[in-house]
C-alpha positions in Angstrom: -6.4 0.2 24.4 -9.2 2.6 24.2 -7.8 5.5 22.8 -5.8 3.7 20.2 -6.9 3.9 16.3 -6.7 1.2 13.4 -5.3 1.4 10.2 -6.4 -1.3 7.1 -4.4 -1.3 4.0 -6.2 -3.3 1.5 -5.3 -4.3 -2.0 -8.3 -5.3 -4.1 -8.2 -2.8 -6.8 -9.4 -3.4 -10.4 -6.6 -1.9 -11.7 -4.2 -3.8 -9.7 -1.8 -6.1 -11.7 -2.4 -8.7 -9.2 1.1 -10.2 -9.0 3.7 -9.8 -6.9 3.7 -9.2 -3.4 4.0 -5.6 -2.0 6.0 -5.0 1.3 4.2 -2.6 4.1 6.0 -0.7 6.7 4.9 2.2 8.9 6.9 4.3 10.5 9.7 2.3 9.2 8.5 -1.1 11.0 8.1 -3.7 8.8 4.3 -4.8 8.7 4.7 -7.9 6.3 3.4 -8.3 2.8 -0.2 -7.8 1.1 -1.1 -9.7 -1.6 -4.2 -8.8 -4.0 -7.7 -9.4 -2.4 -6.0 -9.5 1.0 -6.0 -7.0 3.6 -3.4 -6.1 6.8 -5.0 -4.3 9.8 -3.2 -3.4 12.9 -3.9 -0.9 16.0 -1.4 2.0 15.9 -1.0 5.0 18.2 -3.0 8.2 17.4 -0.4 10.1 15.7 1.2 11.3 12.3 2.5 7.9 10.9 4.3 7.5 7.5 3.2 4.5 5.0 5.6 2.8 2.7 4.3 0.4 -0.1 7.5 -1.2 -1.9 7.5 -3.9 -4.4 11.1 -4.5 -4.2 12.0 -2.2 -7.1 10.0 1.3 -6.4 8.1 2.4 -3.4 5.1 4.9 -2.8 5.0 6.8 0.9 2.1 8.3 2.1 1.2 10.3 5.8 -1.8 9.8 7.9 -2.8 11.5 10.5 -4.9 8.9 12.8 -7.2 10.6 15.6 -8.2 8.1 18.8 -10.4 5.4 18.0 -10.2 6.1 14.2 -10.3 3.6 11.8 -7.8 4.7 9.0 -8.1 2.9 5.9 -5.5 3.0 2.8 -6.0 1.5 -0.8 -3.1 -0.1 -1.9 -2.2 -1.0 -5.8 0.6 -2.4 -7.8 -0.1 -1.6 -11.5 1.6 -0.2 -14.5 2.4 3.1 -15.1 1.3 5.2 -18.1 4.1 3.8 -20.3 3.6 0.0 -19.0 1.6 -1.3 -22.2 4.4 -0.1 -24.4 7.1 -1.6 -22.8 5.0 -4.7 -22.3 4.2 -4.2 -26.4 8.0 -3.7 -26.9 10.3 -4.8 -24.5 7.9 -7.9 -23.6 8.7 -6.8 -19.5 7.1 -3.6 -17.5 7.7 -2.2 -14.1 5.1 -2.1 -11.6 4.4 0.8 -9.2 3.0 0.5 -6.0 0.4 3.4 -4.8 -1.2 4.3 -1.5 -4.1 6.4 -1.3 -6.4 7.0 1.7 -9.9 6.0 1.6 
């Protein structure tokens, strides 16, 4: 459809832990998983949408507004929180947190 918009969610940031897949949801509809170095692109209706990234432990949700014919880009990372390195040093484990930001 000519008046549809597109949404691309990419995952290739330098701060990404590059491990574990991230599950993507748009308006509570599962979009699949995105691994490091990959991207997911689909058509969406022009409207306000809720996009959620979930790594089976934590999630992050943002809202985007797509205009007719617009290509909306999001960047997804799955990285360590501020205290992540301390957890790695003392506990030998860390919790990864997904983040979404609009490009």
